[in-house]
Backbone of each chain as ProteinMPNN parsed JSONL, in Angstrom:
{"seq_chain_A": "DSGVTQTPKHLITATGQRVTLRCSPRSGDLSVYWYQQSLDQGLQFLIQYYNGEERAKGNILERFSAQQFPDLHSELNLSSLELGDSALYFCASSPSGSSGNTIYFGEGSWLTVV", "coords_chain_A": {"N_chain_A": [[92.606, -19.762, 90.241], [91.314, -22.217, 88.128], [88.791, -22.582, 87.207], [87.75, -25.392, 86.931], [86.699, -27.723, 88.647], [87.437, -30.13, 91.343], [86.391, -33.335, 92.805], [86.67, -35.775, 95.386], [89.286, -34.01, 97.279], [90.975, -35.205, 98.454], [91.8, -38.811, 99.132], [91.711, -41.923, 100.682], [91.906, -45.199, 100.475], [91.443, -48.758, 100.333], [93.05, -51.798, 98.964], [91.488, -53.274, 96.311], [89.091, -52.096, 96.476], [86.551, -49.67, 94.999], [86.536, -46.39, 93.613], [85.116, -43.057, 93.03], [85.92, -40.406, 91.205], [85.004, -37.029, 90.722], [84.359, -34.376, 88.628], [83.816, -30.761, 87.573], [83.636, -28.985, 84.849], [84.87, -25.901, 83.398], [82.815, -23.282, 83.137], [80.866, -23.585, 80.315], [82.654, -24.833, 78.972], [83.14, -27.909, 76.808], [84.47, -30.189, 76.461], [86.009, -32.858, 78.424], [88.933, -33.886, 80.07], [90.75, -36.514, 81.521], [93.543, -36.917, 83.436], [96.557, -38.975, 84.808], [98.784, -38.694, 87.144], [101.578, -40.071, 88.597], [103.595, -40.445, 91.375], [106.626, -38.434, 90.951], [106.097, -38.586, 88.393], [105.284, -38.069, 84.941], [102.229, -36.286, 83.266], [99.855, -38.607, 82.477], [97.826, -39.372, 79.65], [94.548, -40.229, 80.08], [91.692, -40.353, 79.421], [89.201, -38.902, 76.972], [86.226, -36.817, 77.003], [83.515, -35.351, 75.233], [81.288, -33.487, 75.189], [79.499, -35.433, 76.169], [80.159, -37.748, 74.697], [82.438, -40.356, 74.37], [85.707, -39.158, 73.188], [88.466, -39.364, 72.888], [90.813, -41.856, 73.586], [93.387, -42.832, 76.095], [96.017, -43.989, 77.901], [94.04, -45.97, 79.712], [93.391, -47.983, 82.126], [91.448, -51.102, 81.846], [90.121, -51.764, 84.22], [89.316, -49.135, 84.87], [87.173, -46.548, 84.286], [84.899, -43.947, 82.566], [82.424, -41.192, 82.429], [80.608, -38.721, 81.095], [78.177, -36.53, 81.893], [74.76, -35.161, 81.044], [74.739, -32.764, 82.179], [77.556, -31.804, 81.735], [79.397, -32.634, 83.618], [81.807, -34.728, 84.897], [82.549, -38.173, 85.616], [85.339, -40.325, 86.783], [85.766, -43.487, 87.22], [87.109, -45.894, 89.383], [88.01, -49.037, 89.842], [88.7, -52.428, 91.784], [91.069, -51.505, 92.916], [94.479, -51.155, 92.962], [97.717, -51.178, 94.88], [99.651, -49.776, 93.257], [97.846, -47.922, 91.626], [97.777, -45.724, 93.095], [97.895, -42.094, 93.183], [97.913, -39.107, 91.872], [95.176, -37.739, 90.271], [94.053, -35.901, 87.737], [91.619, -33.752, 86.268], [90.517, -32.131, 83.516], [89.736, -29.272, 81.244], [88.093, -27.976, 78.278], [87.114, -25.524, 75.83], [85.973, -26.808, 73.169], [86.456, -30.088, 71.441], [88.222, -29.996, 69.525], [91.326, -29.916, 67.889], [94.183, -27.572, 68.964], [92.803, -26.42, 70.946], [93.476, -24.835, 74.225], [94.026, -26.609, 77.297], [92.382, -26.51, 80.587], [93.509, -27.115, 83.791], [92.034, -28.861, 86.915], [92.323, -28.927, 90.32], [93.204, -31.444, 91.122], [92.785, -34.847, 92.252], [93.888, -36.373, 95.165], [94.724, -39.815, 95.029], [95.01, -42.088, 97.492], [96.192, -45.564, 97.895], [95.75, -48.321, 99.899]], "CA_chain_A": [[91.573, -20.727, 89.906], [91.075, -22.551, 86.653], [87.424, -22.836, 87.131], [87.734, -26.54, 86.975], [86.501, -28.228, 90.175], [87.306, -31.534, 91.365], [86.3, -33.565, 94.334], [87.205, -35.115, 96.522], [90.762, -33.366, 96.963], [92.075, -36.511, 98.925], [90.941, -40.195, 99.521], [92.453, -43.211, 101.035], [91.35, -46.505, 100.56], [92.02, -49.974, 100.531], [93.119, -52.507, 97.67], [90.343, -54.055, 96.008], [87.774, -51.177, 96.704], [86.208, -48.896, 94.179], [86.025, -45.149, 94.28], [84.709, -42.417, 91.832], [86.172, -39.157, 90.966], [84.291, -36.049, 90.146], [84.764, -33.162, 87.94], [82.918, -30.083, 87.125], [84.398, -28.443, 84.046], [84.842, -24.641, 83.285], [81.359, -22.979, 82.519], [80.742, -23.44, 78.981], [83.376, -25.854, 78.315], [82.241, -29.177, 76.441], [85.257, -31.336, 76.889], [86.678, -33.175, 79.711], [89.869, -34.694, 80.053], [91.197, -37.07, 82.778], [94.877, -37.473, 83.455], [97.06, -39.755, 85.968], [100.214, -38.215, 87.482], [101.98, -40.913, 89.539], [104.689, -39.773, 91.799], [107.771, -38.137, 90.178], [105.906, -39.134, 86.904], [104.715, -36.774, 83.928], [101.01, -36.629, 83.291], [99.384, -39.635, 81.469], [96.361, -39.133, 79.469], [93.616, -41.487, 80.149], [90.441, -40.448, 78.213], [88.53, -37.387, 76.947], [84.968, -36.751, 76.385], [83.212, -34.134, 74.496], [79.504, -33.207, 75.183], [79.008, -36.525, 76.532], [80.67, -38.883, 74.234], [84.141, -40.674, 74.611], [86.19, -38.988, 71.989], [89.839, -40.192, 72.644], [91.267, -42.653, 74.721], [94.72, -42.839, 76.347], [96.611, -45.475, 78.48], [93.435, -45.963, 80.527], [93.158, -49.729, 82.367], [90.035, -51.819, 81.769], [89.457, -51.588, 85.358], [88.792, -47.578, 84.901], [86.328, -46.187, 83.119], [84.645, -42.506, 82.854], [81.729, -40.968, 81.698], [80.144, -37.405, 80.898], [76.815, -36.449, 81.871], [74.104, -34.435, 80.491], [75.086, -31.32, 82.72], [78.854, -31.938, 81.405], [80.214, -32.88, 84.514], [82.33, -35.994, 84.632], [83.245, -38.76, 86.809], [86.248, -41.269, 86.568], [85.397, -44.731, 88.293], [88.551, -46.826, 89.312], [87.695, -50.158, 90.609], [89.924, -53.125, 91.82], [92.322, -50.699, 93.13], [95.848, -51.723, 93.404], [98.757, -50.389, 95.307], [100.129, -48.759, 91.992], [97.012, -47.067, 91.374], [98.109, -44.358, 93.931], [98.494, -41.136, 92.196], [97.322, -37.395, 91.737], [94.203, -37.681, 89.362], [93.537, -34.584, 87.274], [90.489, -33.317, 85.302], [90.722, -30.542, 82.688], [88.656, -29.052, 80.372], [88.36, -27.14, 77.241], [85.83, -25.453, 74.931], [85.804, -27.84, 72.573], [87.436, -31.207, 71.568], [89.247, -30.019, 68.461], [92.739, -29.221, 68.121], [94.555, -26.377, 69.222], [92.481, -25.512, 72.404], [94.22, -25.063, 75.491], [92.899, -27.068, 78.253], [92.801, -26.103, 81.883], [93.502, -28.173, 85.073], [91.88, -28.673, 88.085], [93.647, -29.062, 91.21], [93.506, -32.864, 91.175], [92.362, -35.571, 93.505], [94.812, -37.508, 95.728], [94.157, -40.807, 95.694], [96.05, -43.028, 98.043], [95.464, -47.009, 98.145], [96.778, -49.047, 101.051]], "C_chain_A": [[91.258, -20.833, 88.711], [89.707, -22.629, 86.347], [86.975, -24.253, 86.919], [87.625, -27.093, 88.274], [86.562, -29.72, 90.294], [87.048, -31.988, 92.747], [86.181, -35.239, 94.245], [88.884, -34.82, 96.303], [91.558, -34.637, 97.257], [91.135, -38.07, 99.359], [91.956, -41.322, 99.557], [91.422, -44.569, 101.206], [91.83, -47.783, 100.306], [92.192, -50.899, 99.11], [91.686, -53.101, 97.43], [89.056, -53.457, 96.022], [87.595, -50.595, 95.256], [85.865, -47.53, 94.725], [85.744, -44.277, 92.671], [85.074, -40.946, 92.197], [85.411, -38.173, 90.322], [84.857, -34.901, 89.953], [83.868, -32.355, 87.573], [84.137, -29.097, 86.247], [84.249, -26.715, 84.179], [83.433, -24.492, 82.819], [81.595, -22.876, 81.099], [81.8, -24.299, 77.849], [82.535, -27.355, 77.936], [82.852, -30.376, 76.514], [85.79, -31.787, 77.877], [87.7, -34.053, 79.438], [90.194, -35.536, 81.488], [92.801, -37.527, 82.454], [95.412, -38.227, 84.888], [98.077, -39.04, 86.28], [100.639, -39.105, 88.72], [103.121, -40.03, 90.05], [106.061, -39.603, 91.067], [107.369, -38.409, 88.402], [105.092, -37.947, 86.125], [103.224, -37.08, 84.39], [100.708, -37.633, 82.058], [98.031, -39.378, 81.425], [95.515, -40.219, 79.437], [92.531, -41.473, 79.185], [89.896, -39.015, 78.383], [87.127, -37.708, 76.62], [84.607, -35.434, 76.038], [81.63, -34.166, 74.519], [78.824, -34.522, 75.219], [79.377, -37.86, 75.972], [82.121, -39.039, 74.382], [84.471, -39.928, 72.937], [87.54, -39.422, 71.897], [90.199, -40.649, 73.676], [92.996, -42.898, 74.63], [95.177, -44.231, 76.947], [95.533, -45.69, 79.622], [93.273, -47.678, 80.727], [91.837, -49.707, 82.311], [89.354, -51.508, 83.054], [89.159, -49.871, 85.747], [87.865, -47.261, 83.742], [85.583, -44.361, 83.552], [83.436, -42.294, 82.228], [81.401, -39.512, 81.784], [78.809, -37.245, 80.825], [76.208, -35.359, 81.354], [74.618, -32.72, 80.968], [76.543, -30.913, 82.494], [79.559, -32.249, 82.419], [80.78, -34.105, 84.475], [82.723, -36.722, 85.905], [84.309, -39.87, 86.282], [86.047, -42.426, 87.735], [86.751, -45.648, 88.127], [88.183, -47.954, 90.356], [88.705, -51.429, 90.798], [90.96, -52.596, 91.84], [93.39, -51.777, 93.656], [96.753, -50.647, 93.975], [99.234, -49.338, 93.99], [99.291, -47.838, 91.381], [97.247, -45.558, 92.239], [98.531, -43.269, 93.148], [97.646, -39.919, 92.326], [96.376, -37.799, 90.224], [93.579, -36.382, 89.053], [92.477, -34.568, 86.162], [90.894, -32.299, 84.561], [89.61, -30.278, 81.823], [89.059, -27.985, 79.272], [87.273, -26.488, 76.607], [85.388, -26.364, 74.273], [86.579, -28.994, 72.339], [88.186, -31.225, 70.181], [90.778, -29.542, 68.976], [93.005, -27.96, 68.079], [93.632, -25.679, 70.151], [93.052, -25.7, 73.215], [93.315, -25.542, 76.322], [93.38, -26.733, 79.627], [92.364, -27.066, 83.108], [92.494, -27.937, 86.014], [92.778, -28.94, 89.198], [93.886, -30.56, 91.917], [92.757, -33.657, 92.195], [93.487, -36.723, 93.779], [94.382, -38.744, 96.158], [95.114, -41.99, 96.381], [95.549, -44.438, 98.56], [96.506, -47.517, 99.058], [96.163, -50.275, 101.401]], "O_chain_A": [[90.922, -19.843, 88.06], [89.413, -22.748, 85.158], [85.769, -24.385, 86.713], [88.565, -26.889, 89.042], [85.925, -30.479, 89.563], [87.349, -31.313, 93.732], [85.72, -35.855, 93.284], [89.572, -35.287, 95.395], [92.501, -35.07, 96.595], [89.992, -38.157, 99.808], [92.805, -41.586, 98.706], [90.447, -44.746, 101.936], [93.012, -47.731, 99.966], [91.415, -50.65, 98.189], [90.893, -53.341, 98.34], [88.038, -54.058, 95.677], [88.367, -50.955, 94.368], [85.233, -47.3, 95.756], [86.045, -44.686, 91.549], [84.672, -40.364, 93.205], [85.092, -38.49, 89.176], [85.651, -34.359, 90.722], [82.866, -32.925, 87.143], [85.167, -28.621, 86.725], [83.514, -26.277, 85.064], [82.873, -25.394, 82.195], [82.474, -22.124, 80.678], [81.814, -24.405, 76.623], [81.585, -27.814, 78.569], [82.251, -31.447, 76.607], [86.249, -30.843, 78.52], [87.504, -34.97, 78.641], [89.791, -35.029, 82.535], [93.189, -38.248, 81.535], [94.779, -38.09, 85.935], [98.431, -38.517, 85.223], [100.092, -38.894, 89.802], [103.573, -39.084, 89.404], [106.597, -40.608, 90.599], [108.157, -38.415, 87.456], [104.407, -37.086, 86.677], [102.885, -37.755, 85.362], [101.186, -37.515, 80.93], [97.228, -39.208, 82.342], [95.808, -41.172, 78.715], [92.383, -42.318, 78.302], [89.987, -38.23, 79.327], [86.838, -38.746, 76.025], [85.242, -34.459, 76.442], [80.941, -34.911, 73.821], [77.833, -34.795, 74.543], [79.062, -38.92, 76.515], [82.911, -38.102, 74.499], [83.816, -40.057, 71.903], [87.875, -39.89, 70.808], [90.017, -40.053, 74.738], [93.691, -43.075, 73.629], [94.788, -45.333, 76.56], [96.077, -45.602, 80.722], [93.088, -48.479, 79.81], [91.105, -48.755, 82.582], [88.207, -51.061, 83.077], [88.813, -49.521, 86.876], [87.88, -47.665, 82.579], [85.775, -43.764, 84.611], [83.163, -43.147, 81.383], [82.014, -38.964, 82.7], [78.181, -37.702, 79.87], [76.969, -34.421, 81.118], [74.791, -31.764, 80.212], [76.9, -29.825, 82.946], [80.747, -32.133, 82.119], [80.046, -34.835, 83.809], [83.105, -36.198, 86.951], [84.007, -40.323, 85.178], [86.17, -42.217, 88.942], [87.287, -46.008, 87.079], [88.087, -47.73, 91.562], [89.585, -51.498, 89.94], [91.866, -52.899, 91.064], [93.29, -52.764, 94.385], [96.647, -49.458, 93.675], [99.032, -48.125, 94.034], [99.775, -46.974, 90.65], [96.825, -44.47, 91.849], [99.511, -43.427, 92.421], [96.623, -39.97, 93.009], [96.975, -38.122, 89.198], [92.784, -35.804, 89.795], [92.534, -35.365, 85.226], [91.712, -31.524, 85.056], [88.646, -31.037, 81.721], [90.073, -27.288, 79.315], [86.218, -27.039, 76.922], [84.345, -26.888, 74.667], [87.561, -29.039, 73.08], [88.691, -32.255, 69.735], [91.19, -29.027, 70.016], [92.36, -27.172, 67.387], [93.631, -24.448, 70.186], [93.414, -26.874, 73.302], [92.129, -25.214, 76.331], [94.584, -26.662, 79.876], [91.274, -27.595, 83.327], [92.001, -26.809, 86.013], [93.967, -29.172, 88.978], [94.538, -30.794, 92.935], [92.083, -33.024, 93.007], [93.876, -37.621, 93.032], [93.829, -38.96, 97.236], [95.866, -42.686, 95.699], [94.697, -44.547, 99.441], [97.713, -47.279, 99.054], [96.694, -51.019, 102.226]]}, "seq_chain_B": "GQQLNQSPQSMFIQEGEDVSMNCTSSSIFNTWLWYKQDPGEGPVLLIALYKAGELTSNGRLTAQFGITRKDSFLNISASIPSDVGIYFCAGNSGGYNKLIFGAGTRLAVHP", "coords_chain_B": {"N_chain_B": [[104.928, -44.422, 68.732], [103.842, -40.846, 69.419], [106.513, -39.137, 70.727], [107.673, -36.867, 73.633], [110.498, -35.196, 74.531], [111.707, -33.846, 77.043], [114.216, -31.265, 78.177], [116.331, -29.455, 80.547], [116.068, -32.191, 82.959], [115.899, -31.376, 85.541], [116.654, -28.293, 87.516], [119.123, -26.252, 89.274], [119.188, -23.294, 90.344], [120.509, -19.841, 90.974], [118.882, -17.406, 92.513], [117.755, -14.382, 90.087], [119.015, -15.616, 87.968], [118.837, -16.27, 84.477], [116.78, -18.765, 82.954], [116.432, -21.491, 80.897], [114.63, -23.898, 78.855], [113.566, -26.642, 77.219], [111.488, -28.533, 74.47], [111.513, -31.302, 72.642], [110.019, -33.056, 69.636], [109.12, -36.146, 68.221], [107.58, -35.953, 66.061], [105.392, -33.866, 64.072], [103.949, -30.877, 65.171], [101.002, -29.068, 66.034], [100.374, -27.332, 67.953], [101.793, -25.635, 70.974], [102.435, -26.071, 74.326], [102.957, -24.528, 77.419], [102.997, -25.513, 81.054], [102.749, -24.96, 84.401], [103.493, -26.5, 87.354], [102.941, -26.364, 90.582], [103.844, -28.024, 93.864], [101.588, -30.243, 94.547], [99.39, -29.263, 93.438], [97.374, -28.455, 90.417], [98.458, -28.23, 86.999], [99.013, -25.237, 85.819], [98.328, -22.927, 83.216], [100.71, -21.42, 81.215], [101.785, -20.148, 78.861], [100.691, -20.353, 75.417], [101.097, -21.76, 72.366], [100.675, -21.237, 68.834], [101.402, -21.41, 66.361], [104.034, -21.669, 63.921], [107.153, -20.662, 64.525], [106.195, -18.39, 66.243], [106.768, -16.49, 68.728], [105.997, -15.664, 71.919], [105.13, -13.879, 74.831], [104.994, -13.746, 78.419], [104.804, -11.822, 80.91], [107.851, -12.365, 82.573], [108.433, -14.556, 81.245], [109.235, -16.351, 78.278], [108.116, -17.812, 75.059], [108.829, -20.001, 72.512], [107.529, -21.397, 69.258], [108.879, -23.882, 67.804], [110.4, -23.36, 64.2], [110.483, -25.527, 62.789], [108.276, -27.001, 63.67], [108.643, -28.917, 65.709], [109.571, -28.683, 67.826], [110.121, -26.56, 70.804], [110.611, -23.951, 73.182], [111.269, -22.431, 76.45], [112.151, -19.737, 77.881], [112.752, -18.106, 80.917], [113.309, -15.248, 82.816], [115.386, -13.551, 84.611], [115.017, -14.876, 87.434], [113.056, -15.711, 90.336], [112.144, -16.74, 93.775], [109.737, -17.496, 93.896], [109.261, -18.931, 91.311], [109.912, -21.603, 91.53], [108.989, -24.965, 90.876], [107.346, -27.61, 89.022], [108.078, -27.635, 85.342], [106.116, -28.15, 82.37], [105.913, -28.838, 79.294], [103.762, -29.267, 76.489], [102.281, -30.903, 73.769], [100.331, -30.775, 70.84], [99.382, -32.831, 67.699], [97.126, -32.445, 66.14], [93.827, -33.079, 65.081], [91.918, -34.747, 67.545], [91.565, -33.278, 70.477], [94.057, -34.398, 71.97], [96.562, -33.627, 74.31], [99.979, -34.356, 74.478], [102.13, -34.841, 76.966], [105.338, -33.636, 78.224], [107.935, -34.806, 80.369], [108.824, -33.016, 82.221], [110.484, -30.302, 83.528], [112.002, -29.868, 86.685], [112.298, -27.135, 88.659], [114.701, -25.293, 90.82], [115.25, -22.612, 92.756], [117.673, -20.921, 94.373], [117.842, -18.679, 96.912]], "CA_chain_B": [[103.964, -43.348, 68.952], [104.542, -39.587, 69.426], [107.039, -39.043, 72.029], [108.049, -35.418, 73.856], [111.796, -35.161, 75.264], [111.852, -32.14, 77.725], [115.325, -31.18, 79.003], [116.379, -30.551, 81.337], [115.092, -32.865, 83.966], [115.927, -30.494, 86.675], [117.772, -27.429, 87.341], [119.287, -25.213, 90.438], [119.864, -21.914, 90.037], [120.597, -18.769, 91.852], [118.025, -16.191, 92.323], [118.418, -13.642, 89.459], [119.668, -16.149, 86.776], [117.877, -16.898, 83.438], [116.604, -20.387, 82.758], [115.958, -22.136, 79.545], [114.476, -25.325, 79.05], [112.913, -27.028, 75.527], [111.184, -29.739, 74.17], [111.657, -31.845, 71.027], [109.067, -33.968, 69.6], [109.364, -37.003, 67.062], [106.202, -35.538, 65.057], [105.057, -32.379, 64.215], [102.743, -30.478, 66.116], [100.112, -27.591, 65.59], [100.193, -26.607, 69.528], [102.83, -26.158, 71.966], [101.592, -25.421, 75.506], [103.837, -24.428, 78.515], [102.29, -25.254, 82.295], [103.618, -24.739, 85.627], [102.923, -27.261, 88.525], [103.206, -26.209, 92.009], [103.324, -28.907, 94.406], [100.098, -30.771, 95.195], [98.333, -28.592, 92.789], [97.182, -28.784, 88.882], [99.285, -27.635, 86.346], [98.334, -23.895, 85.289], [98.869, -22.623, 81.832], [101.642, -20.384, 81.171], [101.965, -19.727, 77.605], [99.869, -21.332, 74.534], [101.693, -21.295, 70.962], [99.751, -22.096, 67.828], [101.874, -21.012, 64.784], [105.195, -22.152, 63.681], [107.877, -19.73, 64.488], [105.607, -17.81, 66.976], [107.011, -16.05, 70.001], [105.006, -15.195, 72.803], [105.872, -13.375, 76.177], [104.047, -13.253, 79.549], [105.832, -11.317, 81.926], [109.595, -12.697, 82.496], [108.396, -15.745, 80.39], [109.087, -16.242, 76.734], [108.321, -19.049, 74.598], [108.952, -20.11, 71.189], [107.273, -22.459, 68.761], [110.15, -24.105, 66.601], [110.174, -23.528, 62.85], [110.276, -26.735, 62.244], [107.11, -27.403, 64.369], [109.106, -30.359, 66.488], [110.271, -28.166, 69.06], [109.927, -25.336, 71.595], [111.72, -23.669, 74.15], [110.64, -21.681, 77.45], [112.804, -18.79, 78.59], [112.381, -17.383, 82.43], [114.289, -14.243, 83.022], [115.6, -12.924, 86.152], [114.362, -16.041, 88.273], [112.731, -15.553, 91.694], [111.898, -18.02, 94.26], [108.327, -18.165, 93.539], [109.339, -19.576, 90.195], [110.172, -23.082, 91.824], [108.171, -25.859, 90.604], [107.758, -28.298, 87.707], [107.362, -27.002, 84.284], [105.619, -28.889, 81.436], [105.608, -28.725, 77.821], [102.651, -30.123, 75.883], [101.692, -30.493, 72.432], [99.143, -31.421, 70.101], [99.549, -32.961, 66.595], [95.774, -32.353, 65.537], [92.535, -34.049, 65.292], [91.022, -34.675, 69.023], [92.57, -32.583, 71.567], [94.778, -35.485, 73.071], [97.849, -33.475, 74.505], [101.106, -35.264, 74.863], [102.858, -34.204, 77.901], [106.605, -33.967, 78.257], [108.256, -35.651, 81.572], [108.911, -32.085, 82.948], [111.713, -29.907, 84.212], [112.073, -29.442, 87.813], [113.318, -26.132, 88.61], [114.867, -25.261, 92.05], [115.561, -21.338, 92.835], [118.352, -20.493, 95.376], [117.68, -17.14, 97.123]], "C_chain_B": [[104.686, -42.051, 69.384], [105.382, -39.602, 70.721], [107.528, -37.363, 71.95], [109.274, -35.56, 74.805], [111.805, -33.617, 75.765], [113.006, -32.307, 78.717], [115.267, -29.705, 79.43], [115.792, -31.053, 82.152], [115.223, -31.968, 85.188], [117.042, -29.454, 86.577], [117.723, -26.523, 88.7], [119.911, -24.486, 90.227], [119.602, -20.974, 91.043], [119.218, -17.767, 91.479], [118.343, -14.915, 91.35], [118.947, -14.415, 88.012], [118.569, -16.287, 85.871], [117.854, -18.351, 83.213], [116.254, -20.43, 81.509], [115.751, -23.668, 79.241], [113.878, -25.418, 77.663], [112.483, -28.433, 75.585], [111.384, -30.071, 72.728], [110.362, -32.998, 70.753], [109.728, -34.845, 68.398], [108.466, -36.713, 65.928], [106.439, -34.109, 65.138], [104.082, -32.113, 64.642], [102.166, -29.362, 65.725], [100.194, -26.934, 66.955], [101.279, -26.958, 69.982], [102.402, -25.05, 73.189], [102.62, -25.43, 76.549], [102.858, -24.341, 79.941], [103.448, -25.217, 83.17], [102.917, -25.721, 86.485], [103.798, -26.935, 89.787], [103.079, -27.583, 92.736], [101.969, -29.319, 95.203], [99.026, -29.939, 94.453], [98.344, -28.705, 91.271], [98.047, -27.873, 88.456], [98.021, -26.033, 85.769], [99.415, -23.462, 84.141], [99.739, -21.302, 81.717], [101.667, -19.61, 79.742], [101.513, -20.625, 76.448], [100.565, -20.66, 73.286], [100.839, -21.977, 69.76], [100.303, -22.242, 66.555], [103.437, -21.155, 65.073], [106.232, -20.643, 63.598], [107.31, -18.399, 65.389], [106.379, -17.661, 68.45], [106.454, -15.228, 70.821], [105.91, -14.717, 74.393], [104.605, -13.37, 77.291], [104.864, -13.22, 80.685], [107.389, -11.739, 81.703], [109.41, -14.066, 81.78], [108.367, -15.58, 78.977], [109.053, -17.736, 76.315], [108.173, -19.052, 73.235], [108.437, -21.383, 70.337], [108.003, -22.732, 67.566], [109.65, -23.879, 65.269], [109.96, -24.689, 62.282], [109.169, -27.745, 62.751], [107.55, -28.408, 65.165], [109.885, -29.874, 67.503], [109.707, -26.726, 69.68], [110.307, -25.176, 72.673], [110.758, -22.457, 75.33], [111.758, -21.163, 78.124], [111.986, -18.385, 80.021], [113.6, -16.28, 82.561], [114.278, -14.046, 84.47], [114.576, -13.643, 87.297], [114.135, -15.494, 89.603], [112.262, -16.841, 92.318], [110.519, -18.49, 93.988], [108.204, -19.032, 91.961], [109.554, -21.435, 90.236], [108.84, -23.73, 91.429], [108.342, -26.773, 89.323], [107.369, -27.583, 86.254], [107.281, -28.093, 83.232], [105.486, -28.524, 80.175], [104.607, -29.543, 77.391], [102.465, -29.85, 74.292], [100.815, -31.553, 71.842], [99.424, -31.475, 68.547], [98.174, -32.735, 65.862], [95.108, -33.228, 65.722], [92.066, -33.828, 66.646], [92.214, -33.907, 69.747], [93.516, -33.399, 72.718], [95.836, -34.922, 73.161], [98.83, -34.417, 75.112], [101.846, -34.165, 75.735], [104.565, -34.518, 77.894], [107.163, -34.182, 79.95], [108.513, -34.2, 82.662], [110.254, -31.618, 83.376], [111.585, -29.318, 85.606], [112.895, -28.369, 88.119], [113.357, -25.407, 90.375], [115.477, -23.613, 92.169], [116.444, -20.895, 94.213], [118.524, -19.119, 95.857], [119.278, -16.619, 97.137]], "O_chain_B": [[105.882, -42.051, 69.672], [104.889, -40.09, 71.738], [107.72, -36.697, 70.933], [109.042, -36.063, 75.904], [111.881, -32.571, 75.12], [113.024, -33.053, 79.697], [114.496, -28.872, 78.954], [114.715, -30.496, 82.366], [114.205, -32.033, 85.877], [118.049, -29.546, 85.875], [116.67, -26.114, 89.19], [121.096, -24.62, 89.922], [118.706, -21.115, 91.875], [118.742, -17.524, 90.37], [119.291, -14.261, 91.783], [119.248, -13.72, 87.042], [117.428, -16.416, 86.315], [118.867, -19.045, 83.293], [115.764, -19.436, 80.974], [116.639, -24.508, 79.387], [113.697, -24.4, 76.995], [112.864, -29.301, 76.37], [111.412, -29.253, 71.808], [109.877, -33.668, 71.664], [110.659, -34.418, 67.716], [108.667, -37.28, 64.854], [107.191, -33.402, 65.809], [103.16, -32.928, 64.628], [102.831, -28.596, 65.027], [100.021, -25.717, 66.895], [101.856, -28.023, 69.765], [102.155, -23.845, 73.149], [103.259, -26.482, 76.584], [102.079, -23.399, 80.083], [104.644, -25.362, 82.917], [101.695, -25.786, 86.346], [104.994, -27.171, 89.96], [102.23, -28.346, 92.275], [101.484, -28.803, 96.21], [97.861, -29.947, 94.852], [99.419, -29.084, 90.804], [98.442, -26.915, 89.12], [96.824, -25.935, 85.501], [100.641, -23.546, 84.072], [99.334, -20.23, 82.167], [101.543, -18.386, 79.731], [101.987, -21.76, 76.492], [100.652, -19.446, 73.105], [100.417, -23.132, 69.818], [99.851, -23.023, 65.718], [103.992, -20.857, 66.131], [106.064, -19.746, 62.771], [107.956, -17.359, 65.262], [106.544, -18.631, 69.19], [106.377, -14.038, 70.517], [106.976, -15.139, 74.84], [103.455, -13.036, 77.007], [105.441, -14.129, 81.282], [108.007, -11.411, 80.691], [110.436, -14.747, 81.767], [107.594, -14.781, 78.448], [109.651, -18.657, 76.871], [107.457, -18.204, 72.701], [108.91, -22.462, 70.695], [107.897, -22.092, 66.52], [108.469, -24.17, 65.079], [109.247, -24.814, 61.287], [109.085, -28.929, 62.427], [106.558, -29.067, 65.477], [110.782, -30.533, 68.028], [108.973, -25.956, 69.061], [110.435, -26.179, 73.376], [109.771, -21.811, 74.98], [112.388, -21.887, 78.895], [110.759, -18.382, 80.112], [114.77, -16.618, 82.379], [113.398, -14.31, 85.289], [113.627, -13.104, 87.867], [115.03, -14.78, 90.055], [112.013, -17.85, 91.659], [110.205, -19.675, 93.872], [107.196, -19.638, 91.597], [109.405, -22.254, 89.329], [107.758, -23.17, 91.605], [109.366, -26.695, 88.645], [106.292, -26.991, 86.175], [108.202, -28.904, 83.132], [104.671, -27.609, 80.056], [104.54, -30.641, 77.943], [102.51, -28.746, 73.75], [100.616, -32.722, 72.171], [99.686, -30.41, 67.986], [98.316, -32.937, 64.656], [95.45, -34.196, 66.4], [91.792, -32.664, 66.939], [93.43, -33.974, 69.572], [93.659, -33.137, 73.913], [96.607, -35.303, 72.28], [98.576, -35.142, 76.074], [102.106, -33.007, 75.409], [104.966, -35.631, 77.554], [106.54, -33.485, 80.75], [108.378, -34.382, 83.872], [111.135, -32.452, 83.584], [111.03, -28.222, 85.677], [114.108, -28.47, 87.932], [112.352, -25.093, 91.014], [116.429, -23.496, 91.397], [115.756, -20.503, 95.156], [119.313, -18.385, 95.263], [119.537, -15.425, 97.287]]}, "name": "protein", "num_of_chains": 2, "seq": "DSGVTQTPKHLITATGQRVTLRCSPRSGDLSVYWYQQSLDQGLQFLIQYYNGEERAKGNILERFSAQQFPDLHSELNLSSLELGDSALYFCASSPSGSSGNTIYFGEGSWLTVVGQQLNQSPQSMFIQEGEDVSMNCTSSSIFNTWLWYKQDPGEGPVLLIALYKAGELTSNGRLTAQFGITRKDSFLNISASIPSDVGIYFCAGNSGGYNKLIFGAGTRLAVHP"}
């Protein structure tokens, strides 16, 4: 158990819909990261938040957005969903936002768009 | 942009054999990490490397941070069936903690 909690574990929704994925980082961690893993693909970095502020952005679509709340939990919002958005979405956390910190992953949220 | 090449893509070995996989980058990294992912689960950190030349072990696993800072390898000795999974390397070149992941090495172990 990494200490990173993600909900829901599984989600099935229709194209065009919007979903919200939630993440609670490890106790004391200030940074939260979101990654997308499509079938048989590697981990694609989406976005990072540090203490409530956006710190780094990766290959995140404009239809996707995220935020980190004062209690440090984070949400990833996916809107106007397409079939190709079906993937495993991981949240990860680390103590700070600086280089050299290892990050710890949650168990992921399986999103299936039908 | 930065790229990580991880090889091999997949391996199918006999139980008891040793395994070696590696990652090379197009740029210098300050951190190398190795993760293992079981099906349907999140990647779990195996070994973290922070200095060029560093050699670190975790049980039957050994990883090294290449002296050029552009590569790293992971060795698994005396493989067992539970070693099955996908192994990812990840690197960070500095600044904000935006790790870049390799495409993964799928390991299958035949009893």
